[in-house]
VMD Tcl script that draws the C-alpha trace (Angstrom):
set ca {
  {-17.74 144.44 -50.24}
  {-18.23 143.43 -46.68}
  {-15.82 145.16 -44.34}
  {-12.65 144.21 -46.17}
  {-11.41 146.92 -48.54}
  {-13.27 150.27 -48.68}
  {-16.10 150.74 -51.14}
  {-14.96 154.14 -52.28}
  {-11.92 156.32 -52.56}
  {-11.06 159.65 -54.11}
  {-7.86 158.55 -55.80}
  {-7.66 159.41 -59.47}
  {-7.38 156.22 -61.52}
  {-4.91 155.88 -64.35}
  {-5.76 154.16 -67.61}
  {-3.67 151.21 -66.48}
  {-5.70 150.94 -63.28}
  {-9.08 151.44 -64.92}
  {-9.93 147.74 -65.14}
  {-9.08 146.64 -61.61}
  {-11.20 146.88 -58.49}
  {-11.23 150.61 -57.61}
  {-10.39 150.15 -53.93}
  {-7.05 148.60 -54.89}
  {-5.61 151.84 -56.30}
  {-6.01 153.88 -53.13}
  {-2.81 152.64 -51.46}
  {0.20 150.49 -52.46}
  {-0.56 148.01 -49.67}
  {-4.09 147.59 -50.97}
  {-2.74 147.08 -54.50}
  {-0.31 144.40 -53.38}
  {-2.98 142.67 -51.29}
  {-5.47 142.85 -54.18}
  {-3.06 141.55 -56.79}
  {-1.46 138.76 -54.77}
  {-3.98 137.60 -52.18}
  {-7.55 138.85 -52.20}
  {-9.97 136.42 -53.80}
  {-7.37 133.75 -54.52}
  {-8.40 130.31 -53.21}
  {-6.58 129.60 -49.96}
  {-6.25 126.12 -48.49}
  {-3.49 126.39 -45.89}
  {-4.94 126.07 -42.39}
  {-2.52 128.46 -40.72}
  {-3.10 131.11 -43.39}
  {-6.86 130.64 -43.04}
  {-6.56 131.06 -39.28}
  {-4.58 134.26 -39.77}
  {-7.24 135.71 -42.05}
  {-10.05 134.75 -39.70}
  {-8.32 136.45 -36.76}
  {-7.36 139.54 -38.75}
  {-10.91 139.95 -40.08}
  {-12.14 139.90 -36.49}
  {-9.48 142.39 -35.46}
  {-10.62 144.70 -38.25}
  {-14.15 145.10 -36.89}
  {-14.84 148.83 -36.67}
  {-11.55 149.72 -38.36}
  {-10.23 149.95 -41.91}
  {-8.60 146.95 -43.53}
  {-5.65 149.18 -44.39}
  {-5.01 149.62 -40.66}
  {-4.80 145.84 -40.34}
  {-2.51 145.46 -43.34}
  {-0.14 148.05 -41.90}
  {0.02 146.12 -38.62}
  {0.03 142.65 -40.15}
  {3.69 141.83 -39.54}
  {3.35 143.04 -35.96}
  {0.35 140.75 -35.53}
  {2.35 137.82 -36.89}
  {5.13 138.44 -34.41}
  {2.74 138.94 -31.50}
  {0.55 135.92 -32.30}
  {3.27 133.30 -32.84}
  {2.99 133.43 -36.61}
  {-0.72 132.65 -36.20}
  {0.00 129.09 -35.16}
  {-3.38 128.16 -33.66}
  {-1.84 125.57 -31.33}
  {0.38 128.21 -29.77}
  {-2.29 130.92 -29.65}
  {-4.69 128.49 -27.96}
  {-2.23 128.26 -25.05}
  {-1.90 132.02 -24.45}
  {-2.43 132.80 -20.76}
  {-3.29 135.94 -18.81}
  {0.34 137.07 -18.78}
  {0.38 136.84 -22.57}
  {-2.89 138.74 -22.81}
  {-1.38 141.52 -20.70}
  {1.69 141.54 -22.95}
  {-0.47 141.82 -26.07}
  {-2.52 144.64 -24.59}
  {0.72 146.53 -24.05}
  {1.86 146.02 -27.64}
  {1.38 149.26 -29.57}
  {2.06 147.47 -32.85}
  {-1.27 145.62 -32.84}
  {-4.93 146.37 -32.07}
  {-5.02 146.59 -28.28}
  {-8.61 145.58 -27.72}
  {-9.14 143.18 -24.84}
  {-12.25 141.57 -26.32}
  {-10.55 140.99 -29.66}
  {-7.38 139.60 -28.09}
  {-9.35 137.19 -25.92}
  {-11.49 136.25 -28.93}
  {-8.35 135.31 -30.87}
  {-7.40 132.86 -28.12}
  {-10.93 131.46 -27.91}
  {-11.02 131.12 -31.69}
  {-7.69 129.28 -31.72}
  {-9.12 126.74 -29.28}
  {-12.29 126.34 -31.37}
  {-10.16 126.13 -34.53}
  {-8.21 123.18 -33.11}
  {-11.46 121.37 -32.31}
  {-12.63 121.87 -35.89}
  {-9.35 120.51 -37.19}
  {-9.75 117.44 -35.01}
  {-13.32 116.91 -36.19}
  {-12.85 117.50 -39.92}
  {-9.18 116.74 -40.42}
  {-8.50 120.36 -41.34}
  {-10.16 123.75 -41.14}
  {-9.72 123.91 -44.90}
  {-11.95 120.87 -45.37}
  {-14.53 122.33 -43.01}
  {-14.80 125.82 -44.48}
  {-14.60 124.81 -48.15}
  {-17.49 122.39 -47.59}
  {-19.72 125.47 -47.39}
  {-19.08 126.08 -51.11}
  {-18.84 122.41 -52.14}
  {-15.08 122.85 -52.64}
  {-15.58 125.29 -55.52}
  {-15.22 129.09 -55.32}
  {-18.38 131.11 -55.77}
  {-17.68 133.31 -58.80}
  {-19.84 136.42 -58.68}
  {-20.14 138.91 -61.53}
  {-20.09 142.42 -60.03}
  {-19.84 145.23 -62.56}
  {-19.32 147.89 -59.89}
  {-18.68 147.97 -56.15}
  {-22.38 148.65 -55.66}
  {-22.99 145.07 -56.85}
  {-20.87 143.56 -54.06}
  {-22.87 142.64 -50.95}
  {-21.77 143.03 -47.34}
  {-23.25 139.66 -46.40}
  {-25.07 136.77 -48.05}
  {-26.97 133.64 -47.13}
  {-23.63 131.82 -47.34}
  {-21.94 134.10 -44.82}
  {-25.03 133.89 -42.61}
  {-24.70 130.09 -42.53}
  {-20.97 130.17 -41.84}
  {-21.41 132.77 -39.11}
  {-24.15 130.76 -37.44}
  {-22.12 127.56 -37.47}
  {-18.90 129.17 -36.25}
  {-20.80 130.89 -33.45}
  {-22.40 127.59 -32.48}
  {-18.92 126.11 -32.26}
  {-17.72 128.81 -29.88}
  {-16.02 131.31 -32.20}
  {-16.17 135.03 -31.42}
  {-16.17 138.08 -33.73}
  {-17.60 136.00 -36.56}
  {-20.70 137.95 -37.51}
  {-22.02 137.52 -41.03}
  {-20.29 140.65 -42.38}
  {-16.94 139.54 -40.96}
  {-17.50 136.06 -42.36}
  {-18.26 137.44 -45.81}
  {-15.05 139.48 -45.75}
  {-13.22 136.28 -44.78}
  {-14.87 134.33 -47.61}
  {-13.82 137.03 -50.07}
  {-10.28 137.26 -48.74}
  {-9.72 133.49 -48.73}
  {-11.09 133.07 -52.24}
  {-14.14 131.03 -51.35}
  {-16.01 133.91 -52.97}
  {-14.57 135.82 -55.92}
  {-15.93 139.36 -55.87}
  {-13.39 140.96 -58.18}
  {-15.20 143.16 -60.68}
  {-15.73 141.44 -64.02}
  {-13.38 143.98 -65.61}
  {-10.58 143.07 -63.18}
  {-7.89 140.51 -64.04}
  {-8.48 139.04 -60.58}
  {-11.94 137.96 -61.69}
  {-10.34 135.55 -64.12}
  {-7.94 134.23 -61.54}
}
mol new
graphics top color blue
foreach p $ca { graphics top sphere $p radius 0.5 }
foreach p [lrange $ca 0 end-1] q [lrange $ca 1 end] { graphics top cylinder $p $q radius 0.2 }
display resetview
């Protein structure tokens, strides 16, 4: 399942949990994220920007780490307003690197600023980032039919195309695996197991 939630966990599943995606029962934050956000079509530009940045921040880490720091990220990154993030200067970078509540990785912090600038250019070109990114799926979610987590890929031809185009446009930390996690999270791809209520929306 790309790099978003973990593929496996050792948590015993209750009968009530048996139908949902297994990764969602490993932690209450995962369960809330699974039930309320993951795989649900998202069209708000600022929310899409937040997900794109958080997926990049997650590289090499667990998604649970990101969820636990999410509110700190929102405070540190101006509510993920791309127009504000695009204006962050070196003093702001230094401030962010001193913020223990977020991921203090210089490359990732700088990438967030670069991505905000590229995001604004996409908005200007297409009218919205939403219009741009949903064009990759012809404005309709891709509904996959995974029976188990083993059926969920880490990347696809779709994420390869998105990654290539975002990279061409100057985005950073947008490899195909990160892009697939973004597509899943934003609901452009529905990878809930067929047994899961989330598969039916």
